[in-house]
C-alpha positions in Angstrom: 80.7 -25.8 157.8 83.7 -25.1 155.6 85.2 -21.6 155.2 84.0 -21.6 151.6 80.4 -22.2 152.7 80.8 -19.4 155.3 81.7 -17.0 152.5 78.8 -18.2 150.3 76.2 -16.4 152.5 77.6 -12.9 152.0 75.3 -11.0 154.4 76.0 -13.6 157.1 79.7 -13.4 156.5 79.7 -9.6 156.5 77.9 -9.6 159.9 80.5 -12.0 161.2 83.4 -9.9 159.9 81.9 -6.6 161.1 81.1 -8.0 164.6 84.8 -9.1 164.8 86.1 -5.7 163.8 87.2 -6.6 160.3 84.5 -5.1 158.0 83.7 -1.4 158.4 81.1 -0.8 155.7 77.3 -1.2 155.2 75.8 -4.7 155.7 74.5 -5.0 152.1 75.0 -8.7 151.2 77.1 -7.8 148.2 80.6 -9.1 147.8 82.8 -6.1 146.8 86.3 -4.8 147.4 85.5 -4.0 151.1 84.3 -7.5 151.8 87.2 -8.9 149.9 89.7 -6.8 152.1 87.9 -7.9 155.3 88.0 -11.5 154.2 91.8 -11.3 153.5 92.3 -9.7 156.9 90.4 -12.5 158.5 92.4 -15.2 156.8 95.7 -13.5 157.7 94.6 -13.2 161.3 93.5 -16.9 161.4 96.9 -18.0 159.9 98.8 -15.9 162.5 96.7 -17.6 165.3 97.5 -21.0 163.9 101.2 -20.2 163.8 101.1 -19.0 167.4 98.9 -21.7 169.0 99.6 -24.7 166.8 97.9 -26.6 164.0 96.0 -29.9 164.1 94.3 -32.4 161.9 92.7 -31.3 158.6 89.1 -31.7 159.8 89.7 -29.6 162.9 91.5 -27.0 160.8 88.6 -26.8 158.4 86.2 -26.1 161.3 88.5 -23.8 163.4 88.8 -21.3 160.5 85.0 -20.8 160.6 85.1 -19.6 164.2 85.5 -16.0 165.4 89.1 -14.9 165.8 89.1 -14.9 169.6 87.3 -18.3 169.6 89.9 -19.7 167.3 92.5 -19.1 170.0 90.4 -20.8 172.6 89.7 -23.8 170.3 93.4 -24.2 169.6 94.3 -24.0 173.3 91.6 -26.6 174.0 92.9 -29.0 171.4 96.5 -28.5 172.6 95.5 -29.5 176.2 93.8 -32.6 175.1 96.4 -33.7 172.5 99.2 -33.1 175.1 97.2 -35.5 177.3 97.4 -38.2 174.6 93.8 -37.9 173.4 92.9 -38.0 169.7 90.2 -35.2 169.7 89.0 -33.4 166.6 86.7 -30.5 166.1 84.0 -31.9 163.9 81.7 -28.9 163.7 82.2 -25.2 163.9 80.1 -22.2 162.7 76.8 -22.8 160.9 74.7 -20.4 158.9 71.1 -20.0 159.8 70.1 -22.1 156.9 72.4 -24.9 158.0 71.1 -24.7 161.5 67.5 -24.9 160.2 68.4 -28.0 158.2 69.7 -29.7 161.3 66.6 -28.7 163.3 64.4 -30.4 160.7 66.1 -33.8 161.5 63.7 -36.0 163.4 60.7 -33.6 162.8 57.8 -33.5 160.4 58.3 -37.0 159.1 62.1 -36.9 158.9 63.2 -40.2 160.3 66.7 -39.1 161.3 67.4 -38.7 165.0 67.0 -35.2 166.6 70.3 -33.5 167.0 69.3 -30.0 168.1 66.5 -28.0 169.6 67.8 -24.8 168.1 66.6 -23.2 164.9 68.7 -20.8 162.8 69.8 -17.9 165.0 69.2 -19.8 168.2 72.5 -21.5 168.6 76.0 -20.1 169.4 77.2 -22.2 166.5 75.6 -19.5 164.3 77.9 -16.8 165.6 81.3 -18.5 165.5 81.3 -19.1 169.2 80.9 -22.8 169.5 82.4 -26.1 168.3 81.6 -29.8 168.7 84.3 -32.5 169.2 84.8 -36.1 168.3 87.0 -38.4 170.3 88.7 -41.2 168.4 90.4 -44.3 169.8 92.5 -46.4 167.4 90.8 -44.5 164.6 87.3 -45.3 165.8 84.8 -42.5 166.6 83.7 -42.8 170.2 80.1 -41.9 171.0 79.8 -42.8 174.7 79.3 -39.7 176.8 81.3 -41.0 179.7 84.4 -40.9 177.5 83.9 -37.1 177.0 83.3 -36.0 180.5 87.0 -36.4 181.7 88.1 -34.4 178.6 85.7 -31.5 179.5 86.9 -31.5 183.1 90.5 -31.4 182.0 90.0 -28.5 179.7 87.7 -26.5 181.9 90.3 -26.4 184.7 92.8 -24.6 182.5 90.6 -22.4 180.3 88.5 -19.9 182.2 86.6 -18.7 179.0 85.4 -22.2 178.2 81.8 -23.3 178.6 80.7 -26.9 178.2 77.4 -28.1 177.0 77.5 -31.0 179.5 77.0 -28.5 182.3 73.6 -27.3 180.9 70.5 -28.4 182.8 67.7 -28.2 180.3 69.5 -29.8 177.3 72.9 -31.4 177.9 75.2 -31.4 174.9 78.2 -33.4 175.9 80.4 -32.9 172.8 79.7 -29.1 172.7 82.1 -26.4 173.8 81.9 -22.6 173.4 83.4 -19.3 174.3 81.8 -17.5 177.3 80.3 -14.3 175.7 79.4 -10.8 176.8 75.7 -11.6 176.8 74.5 -14.8 178.4 71.4 -15.0 176.2 71.6 -16.3 172.7 68.9 -13.7 171.7 71.2 -11.0 172.9 74.2 -12.3 171.0 72.0 -12.7 167.9 71.0 -9.0 168.1 74.6 -7.9 168.3 75.6 -10.2 165.5 72.9 -9.1 163.1 73.9 -5.4 163.8 77.6 -6.2 163.2 78.4 -5.3 166.8 81.0 -6.9 169.0 79.8 -9.9 171.1 83.1 -11.6 171.9 
């Protein structure tokens, strides 16, 4: 999702901003001066993070800015480790609204012939709270899909980033290209409750 799409769902964005300490008013789903000020503060903070931790390819940048501020730092540290190792890794997915998550969930179900890509509905994925990102590995400009190419990348990053969680370590549903920030509540339901109330979860 792009930053502009993030802003398009105003209530969702207000929750995101409030939970990250940038919006102080009522969650009303209306874009006014307070939301505008919180948005400007978010952009300024994101730009400062990029300056401090480095910038990357355009696609990665477009997805990083959809992540929670603390998660942006981790994502940039993650990319720095892998690019320093000579790998062409890009962040190809960041935050998703509930509606976007539901659209992905419909793939491969109820007559949809596309392959299934997620078992999570809207509000059931850490992508919905600015905590998670998916990566793509490229070799000579070609997108690599083989899982065994991603495992060494995950192992390299995990040894250096203690707040990093990898979807490849999950037992019930492995998600090899998926990475996320370890949060205060291990359950997605717990994070969702905090997010929807505009309370801190990271």
